[in-house]
C-alpha positions in Angstrom: 104.8 105.3 95.0 103.9 108.4 97.0 105.6 109.7 100.1 102.8 109.2 102.6 99.7 107.0 102.6 97.2 107.3 105.5 94.4 104.7 105.4 91.3 104.8 107.7 93.4 106.2 110.6 91.7 106.8 114.0 93.2 107.9 117.2 91.6 107.6 120.7 92.9 108.9 124.0 91.8 107.6 127.4 91.0 110.0 130.2 90.9 109.0 133.9 89.4 111.0 136.7 91.8 109.4 139.2 95.2 107.7 139.1 93.7 104.9 141.1 91.2 104.2 138.3 94.1 103.8 135.9 95.9 101.5 138.3 92.7 99.5 138.9 92.1 99.0 135.2 95.7 97.8 134.7 95.5 95.4 137.6 92.1 93.9 136.7 91.9 94.1 132.9 88.5 93.2 131.4 86.6 93.7 134.6 85.3 97.2 134.0 86.4 100.4 132.3 87.3 103.4 134.5 88.1 105.8 131.7 86.3 107.9 129.1 87.4 107.9 125.5 88.1 110.9 123.3 88.4 110.2 119.6 90.7 112.9 118.2 90.9 111.5 114.7 88.2 109.4 113.0 88.7 107.3 109.8 91.1 109.7 108.1 92.5 108.7 104.7 94.7 110.6 102.2 97.8 110.2 100.2 100.7 112.6 99.5 102.8 112.2 96.4 106.6 112.6 96.2 107.5 116.3 96.0 104.0 117.5 96.7 103.4 120.4 99.1 100.3 120.0 101.3 99.0 122.4 103.9 96.8 121.3 106.8 94.3 123.7 108.4 91.6 123.5 111.0 90.5 125.2 114.2 92.2 124.4 117.5 91.3 120.8 118.5 90.6 119.6 115.0 93.4 117.0 115.3 96.2 118.6 113.3 99.0 118.1 115.8 97.8 114.6 116.6 98.0 113.7 112.9 101.5 115.1 112.6 102.6 113.1 115.6 101.2 110.0 114.0 103.1 110.8 110.7 106.4 111.2 112.6 105.9 108.1 114.6 105.9 109.7 118.1 102.5 108.1 118.7 100.6 105.2 117.1 97.1 105.1 115.6 94.4 103.3 117.5 93.1 102.0 114.2 94.2 102.2 110.6 97.7 102.2 108.9 100.2 104.9 108.1 103.0 104.3 105.5 105.8 106.8 105.3 108.3 106.1 102.4 111.1 108.5 103.0 113.2 110.2 105.7 111.2 112.6 107.8 112.5 115.9 109.3 109.9 117.5 111.6 109.5 120.8 113.5 106.5 120.1 115.8 106.5 121.7 119.2 109.1 124.5 119.4 112.3 123.3 120.9 111.0 119.7 121.3 113.9 117.5 122.0 116.2 120.3 123.2 117.5 120.0 126.8 117.3 123.4 128.4 120.5 123.0 130.4 122.7 121.9 127.5 124.2 124.4 125.0 122.9 124.9 121.6 125.8 123.0 120.1 125.3 120.0 122.4 121.6 120.0 121.5 122.5 120.1 117.8 124.6 116.9 118.1 122.0 115.1 120.2 119.2 116.0 117.8 121.3 114.9 114.8 122.1 111.6 116.5 118.3 111.1 117.1 117.7 111.8 113.4 120.1 109.0 112.4 123.3 110.9 111.7 126.6 109.7 113.1 129.2 111.8 114.8 131.3 112.3 111.7 128.3 113.4 109.7 127.3 115.9 112.4 130.9 117.3 112.4 130.5 118.0 108.7 127.0 119.5 109.0 127.8 121.7 112.1 129.3 124.7 110.3 126.3 124.9 107.9 123.9 124.6 110.8 125.7 127.3 112.8 125.8 129.7 109.8 122.1 129.2 108.9 120.9 129.6 112.5 122.9 132.8 112.8 122.7 133.0 116.6 126.3 133.9 117.2 127.9 133.1 120.5 124.6 131.8 121.9 125.4 128.5 120.1 127.6 127.7 123.1 125.2 128.9 125.8 122.4 126.9 127.5 119.2 126.7 125.6 117.3 128.0 128.6 118.6 131.5 127.9 117.3 131.4 124.3 114.3 133.4 123.1 111.6 131.4 121.2 112.9 132.9 118.0 116.4 131.6 118.7 115.1 128.2 119.5 113.2 128.1 116.2 116.3 129.2 114.2 118.4 126.4 115.7 115.6 123.8 115.3 115.0 124.6 111.7 118.7 124.7 110.9 119.1 121.2 112.4 116.0 119.7 110.7 117.0 121.0 107.3 120.8 120.6 107.6 120.5 118.1 104.7 117.6 117.7 102.3 114.9 115.5 103.9 112.6 113.4 101.9 109.6 114.7 103.9 109.6 118.0 105.8 106.9 118.5 108.4 106.4 121.9 110.0 103.8 122.7 112.6 103.5 126.5 113.2 107.1 126.7 114.3 108.0 129.4 111.8 105.4 131.7 113.2 107.6 132.8 116.0 110.5 133.9 113.8 111.2 137.4 112.4 110.2 138.1 108.8 113.8 138.1 107.6 114.5 134.6 108.9 111.1 133.3 107.8 112.0 134.4 104.2 115.3 132.6 104.6 113.5 129.4 105.8 111.0 129.5 103.0 113.8 130.0 100.4 115.4 126.8 101.7 112.1 125.0 101.6 111.5 126.2 98.1 114.9 124.9 97.0 114.3 121.5 98.6 110.8 121.3 97.0 112.5 121.7 93.6 114.8 118.9 94.5 111.9 116.6 95.3 111.2 117.1 99.1 107.6 116.6 100.2 106.3 119.4 102.3 103.6 119.1 105.0 102.8 122.5 106.5 100.4 123.2 109.4 99.7 126.9 109.9 96.9 129.2 110.9 98.2 131.7 108.3 96.1 131.4 105.2 98.6 133.4 103.3 101.4 130.9 104.1 99.3 127.9 103.1 98.4 129.4 99.8 101.9 130.7 99.0 103.8 127.5 99.8 101.3 124.7 99.2 99.7 123.3 96.0 97.1 121.5 98.0 95.5 121.7 101.4 93.5 119.4 103.8 90.9 120.9 106.1 90.4 119.0 109.3 87.1 119.4 111.1 86.3 117.5 114.3 88.9 114.8 113.6 87.7 114.1 110.0 88.6 115.5 106.6 86.2 118.3 105.9 87.8 119.1 102.5 90.8 118.1 100.4 91.6 120.3 97.4 93.4 123.3 96.0 95.1 125.5 98.7 92.9 128.5 97.8 89.6 126.6 97.9 90.4 124.8 101.1 91.7 127.9 103.0 88.5 129.8 102.0 86.5 126.9 103.5 88.6 127.2 106.6 87.8 130.9 106.9 84.1 130.0 106.6 84.6 127.7 109.6 86.3 130.4 111.6 83.7 133.1 111.0 80.5 131.1 110.3 78.4 131.1 107.2 74.8 131.9 108.4 71.7 132.7 106.5 73.5 134.3 103.6 73.6 131.2 101.5 69.8 130.9 101.5 69.4 134.5 100.8 71.6 134.3 97.8 69.7 131.3 96.4 66.3 133.0 96.9 67.4 136.5 96.0 66.1 138.5 93.1 66.6 137.3 89.5 69.7 138.6 87.7 69.3 141.8 85.8 71.5 143.7 83.4 74.1 145.9 85.0 73.1 149.4 86.0 74.7 152.3 84.1 74.0 154.8 86.9 75.7 155.3 90.2 74.6 153.3 93.1 71.6 154.7 95.0 70.6 154.3 98.7 66.9 154.5 97.6 66.5 150.7 97.5 67.9 148.1 99.9 67.5 144.9 97.8 70.5 142.6 97.5 71.5 142.8 93.8 75.2 142.1 94.3 75.0 138.8 92.5 73.5 140.4 89.4 76.4 142.7 88.6 79.0 142.2 85.8 82.0 140.4 87.1 80.3 138.6 90.0 81.6 135.1 90.8 79.0 132.7 92.1 81.9 130.7 93.7 82.3 133.5 96.2 83.0 132.7 99.9 80.7 134.7 102.2 80.6 134.7 105.9 80.0 137.0 108.9 78.2 137.4 112.2 75.3 139.4 110.6 73.9 142.8 111.5 74.9 144.2 108.1 74.9 143.0 104.5 76.9 144.1 101.5 74.1 144.2 98.9 75.6 145.9 95.8 78.9 147.1 94.3 80.1 149.2 91.5 83.5 149.5 89.7 84.2 152.7 87.8 87.1 153.7 85.5 86.9 157.0 83.7 83.2 157.2 84.1 82.6 153.6 82.8 80.8 151.3 85.2 81.8 147.6 85.4 84.5 147.9 82.7 85.2 144.5 81.1 89.0 145.3 81.2 90.9 147.7 83.3 94.2 149.2 81.9 97.0 148.8 84.4 97.7 152.0 86.3 94.2 153.4 85.6 92.6 155.2 88.6 89.8 152.9 89.6 86.9 153.4 92.0 85.4 150.6 94.0 82.0 151.1 95.6 80.3 148.8 98.1 76.7 149.3 99.3 75.8 148.1 102.8 72.5 147.7 104.5 72.6 147.8 108.3 70.1 145.7 110.3 71.6 146.7 113.6 73.2 150.0 114.8 76.9 150.2 115.4 79.1 152.8 117.0 82.0 152.1 114.6 82.0 150.2 111.3 85.0 149.5 109.0 84.5 148.7 105.3 87.4 146.9 103.7 88.7 145.8 100.3 91.1 143.0 99.3 92.8 142.0 96.0 94.2 138.6 95.4 95.7 136.5 92.6 93.7 133.6 91.2 95.7 131.2 93.3 94.9 133.1 96.5 98.0 135.3 97.1 97.1 138.5 99.0 98.3 141.4 96.9 96.7 144.4 98.7 94.2 144.9 101.4 93.0 148.0 103.2 90.1 149.4 105.1 88.5 152.8 105.9 90.8 153.3 108.9 94.0 152.5 107.1 93.1 154.4 103.9 92.1 157.5 105.8 95.2 157.4 108.1 92.9 156.9 111.1 90.7 159.8 110.5 87.5 158.0 109.6 85.1 156.9 112.4 81.9 155.7 110.8 78.8 155.0 112.8 75.6 153.5 111.5 71.9 153.3 112.6 69.6 150.4 112.2 67.9 150.6 108.7 70.7 152.7 107.2 71.8 152.0 103.7 75.3 153.4 103.1 77.7 153.6 100.1 81.5 153.5 100.6 84.2 154.1 98.1 87.9 153.1 97.7 89.9 154.5 94.9 93.4 153.5 93.7 95.4 152.9 90.5 95.5 149.2 89.7 99.3 149.0 89.1 99.1 145.3 88.3 100.5 143.1 85.4 98.2 141.7 82.8 96.0 139.0 84.2 92.8 138.1 86.2 92.5 139.0 89.9 90.0 138.4 92.7 88.3 141.2 94.5 86.8 140.9 98.0 84.7 143.4 100.0 84.0 143.3 103.8 82.3 145.2 106.5 83.3 144.9 110.2 82.4 146.5 113.5 84.6 147.4 116.4 88.0 148.9 117.0 90.2 148.9 113.9 93.3 149.0 116.1 92.0 146.2 118.3 89.3 143.6 117.9 86.9 143.7 115.0 83.8 141.5 114.4 83.2 140.6 110.7 79.6 141.4 109.9 79.6 140.4 106.2 82.6 139.4 104.0 82.3 138.5 100.4 85.6 136.9 99.5 86.6 136.3 95.9 83.3 137.6 94.8 84.4 139.6 91.8 86.9 138.9 89.0 88.9 141.8 87.6 90.6 141.7 84.2 93.7 143.9 83.9 95.6 144.5 80.7 99.1 145.9 80.4 100.6 147.1 77.1 104.2 146.4 78.0 104.3 143.7 80.6 106.9 143.5 83.4 108.2 140.6 85.6 106.0 139.8 88.6 102.6 141.0 89.6 102.8 144.6 91.0 104.2 147.5 89.1 106.5 149.4 91.5 107.1 152.1 88.9 110.9 151.9 88.9 112.7 154.6 87.1 116.0 154.1 85.2 118.8 156.6 84.6 122.2 155.9 83.1 124.8 157.6 85.3 128.2 158.3 83.7 130.2 159.1 86.8 133.5 160.8 85.9 132.7 160.6 82.2 132.4 163.5 79.7 129.4 165.7 80.1 126.9 166.0 77.3 
């Protein structure tokens, strides 16, 4: 039996334009309706197995928070059933359940009692909570003087004071500093190994991919996709940035041809990206338009599109872009990920040139951009993405064309190391105080 079973769940909220309409409807039921209905969730069904880690993504208003409130029992479904088969610990709205005038310690005890612990159990758990939260003397000060990060520290410490059967987190960790986030995720990882089921809602694609085996994409109150974390988060990115006419252009593009053995040329402006060696038809492509990435090249030691790249070899990545609109400033970018979607390295023209590059483009231009770097990676297969954006690289940029996970790279390493990225550590035996040789 799994941890969670959601069957045909729908949730509707009633909205009244006046408090008198609400009163009239209560006093005279069945006479007439004075409200409008908003269906936040519609016929949602899924199951979560014991020990499974599942992410939930979706744009604002998709129904994520409502779904979590249903799972924690703070609200009830209008239709359908929800079965939760284990003890739930939840971090939903930051500081929810904390009384601002009470001290952190008093709030810890109140929260623990609401979670089902007795006073004696809380006395035993309190030292561990205090140590994990690490807010010092603030534990005995009113919560109203806490920063959002301090509230999150205390809330997470309480929720995970003992291993829950199901842990639900809704964006709460996003307000913490990176050091404490790492501490939280280390505890989550430990609990997962012991069988805790994790349900994580986050706008951070990296967090979903890193910590979840599976993800659910909510769209307009229904399930738009349920699958692997990497595939679902890519679909979520599609929703954020749009996926316009590119799909049709790809299907109707020129027939595949053998890879070119010469450098890219600006003489032609046809989209032959999909005909190159290493291209993945499963790419995720989106953007607002105005420019298109139409070709690419990968070179190592004068060889184009090498089937395998030796780890550490200087590698050149070229992308060819056709501009259908003029822009004052465009920013090409590159991203390398693991097969399961973990971001390994990403850069753009502004970052890689230390802010010196300011690239403009005229309508009808065809431009070629290059990134070069040593691929200091372990043996394995990796995903390469290209992108072109417009705007201020230190402010807001508009994605024009992004071709995510569009190329697969094969990297070989004669003597493998632990992990993914080779940080080139050097070793020296130091005989301090010993005889010189």
